[in-house]
N, C-alpha and C positions, 0 to 999 in steps of 0.2 A: 112251434115257437111260442104261441100263446100259452100253452100248458106250462112251459118253463117259467114264464113271467108270473103266472099265478102261483106256482110253487115257491118261487123266490119271495114274492110278496107275503105269502102265507108263512113261510119260515121266518122272515124278518119280523113280522108281527108276533109270531109265537115266541121267538127268542127275546125280542124287546119286551114283550109283556111279562115273560118269565123273569127277566133281569129286574124290571121295575117292581114286580111283585116281591121278589126276593129281597130287594133293597128295602122296601116298605116293611116287610116282616122283620128284617134285621133292625131297622130304626125303631120299630115298636118294642123290640126286646131291650134296647139300650137307652132309650129316651125315657128314663124314669129315675126317681130319687134313689132307689135301691142300687141301681147300677152306678150312679154318680158317687155315692158314698162308699162303694166297694174299693175305691182308691184310698190308700191309707192317709195321704196328706189332706185329702178332701174331708175325710171322716174326722180328722184331728183338728182341722182349722176352719174350713168353710162351712161345714155342717153345723157345728155349734153356734157360729155367728148367724147362720140362716135361722136356726131355731129360736133365736132371740128377736127376730125381725117381725114386722107386721105382715110380711109375705108368708110367714109360717103360721102365725096365730094372730087373729084379730077379731073384732066384735062381730063381723059379718060371717065369719066361718069360711070365707073363701080363701083357698090356699094356692099360691103359685109355687110350682116346684122348679127345679133347675132347668128343665127343658122348656118351660113356659117363657123364661127370660133369655135363655142362651141358645135356643134352637129355632131357626126360622120355620114358619109353617109352609110358605110357598115352596113347591118342589125344587126348582133350580137353586134358590138360595139354600135350601136344606141340603142338597147334594154337595154344594160348595162348602157348606159349613162342616159336613162330615169329613170331607177331604182335608180341610184345614185342621179339624180336631185330631186327625191322625198324627199331627206333629206332637201332641201331648204324649201319645203312646211312644213315638220315636224317641223323644227326649227322656222319657222315663227309662226306656230300654238302654239307651247309651249312657245313662247315669248323670245327665246334666240337670235333672230335676226329680231325683228319686228319693230325696230325704226332705224332712220338714224344713231343715235349715236352707237347703237349696231352693225349695219352693218359696220360702219367705224372702230370700235374697232376690228372687225374680218376680215377686208378687206385684210390685208397682209396674214393672214392664208389662206383665200379663194384663193387669188392670187397664193400663193405657191402651193396649190393643183392643180390649173389649169395649172400652168407652168410645174409641174411634169407630169401631164397627157399628155401635149403636147410634152414634152421631150420623154416620153415612147412611144409615137406613131410617133416619128420622125416628129413632126409638120404636121401630115397628113392633117389636115384641112387647114393649110396655103398652103400646096402644091396642094390642089385641085384648087386653083386659080393661085398660083405663081409656075411656072415651072422653076427650076434653069437651066435646059438644054436650055430653051428658053431665058435666060438672056443674054444680050449682054454686057459683062463686059467692052468692049471698050467705051460704052456709059455712064458708071457709073463714078462718081468722083473717083479719084485715091484712096482715103482713103476707099471708099466703095468697090472698086475692090479688094484691098489688104485684107480687112476684110472678104469678101466673099471667097476668095481663102484660107485664113488661116482657116476659119470655115470648109471648105470642107476637108482640110488636117487634121484637128483635130477631124473629125467626129462630129462636132457640128451641131445642128439643129436650125431652125429659132428662136425659143423662147430663145435660149441661148443669143442672142444679141438683140432681138426685144421685150423685155418686155416693157410695157408701151407705145406701139405704138398707141394704140387706147384708152386706159383708163389712169386714173391718174397714175403717175409713182411711184407706191408703192414700186417698186424694189429699189428705192433710200433709203427707210426706211430699207429694208433688208440689203443693203450695209452698212448703218450706224450701224445696229445691229451687223453685222459681224465685222466691224472695232472696235466697242466697246468691243466685245468678244476677239478680237485679242489683243487689248491694255490691257485688264484685264489679259490675259494669260502671258504677258511679265512681 
């Protein structure tokens, strides 16, 4: 009886370890800039925007790539992120987002989802590079210093103010939508 228990435990650990290792190897292969820009609409839209941002080129030479901002580092959120990301492949395959025009038509909706995810995680991926405790407010412009302090007091997170820092500022479309709704309600 004891022998069977040890065999079951051994096989469970072996299979589990193999699955986790395989998953990590697969993630290493796809969590990079080259994989991300292999998609034609990313290469045509998001990539050129990214190349114009400070996340691509800056005075310090530190570069954040797609996975640094869009892929969680902790294992469970990483797995959930990959499951969720499979929707992009599904929608590409069924044709609902397989052209530049369809992507642009859904871009604000996709951005809203990403902003919501970042808000729910308190901008965890931003904070993996940007440590607000290490920020020297005295070196910031007065306006930035005031806004950062206000954000801290109001329990805001990075994405509340920094939408459009790397990609096209689709949040301007959101602001316009909200203004139109507000005007309609009056």
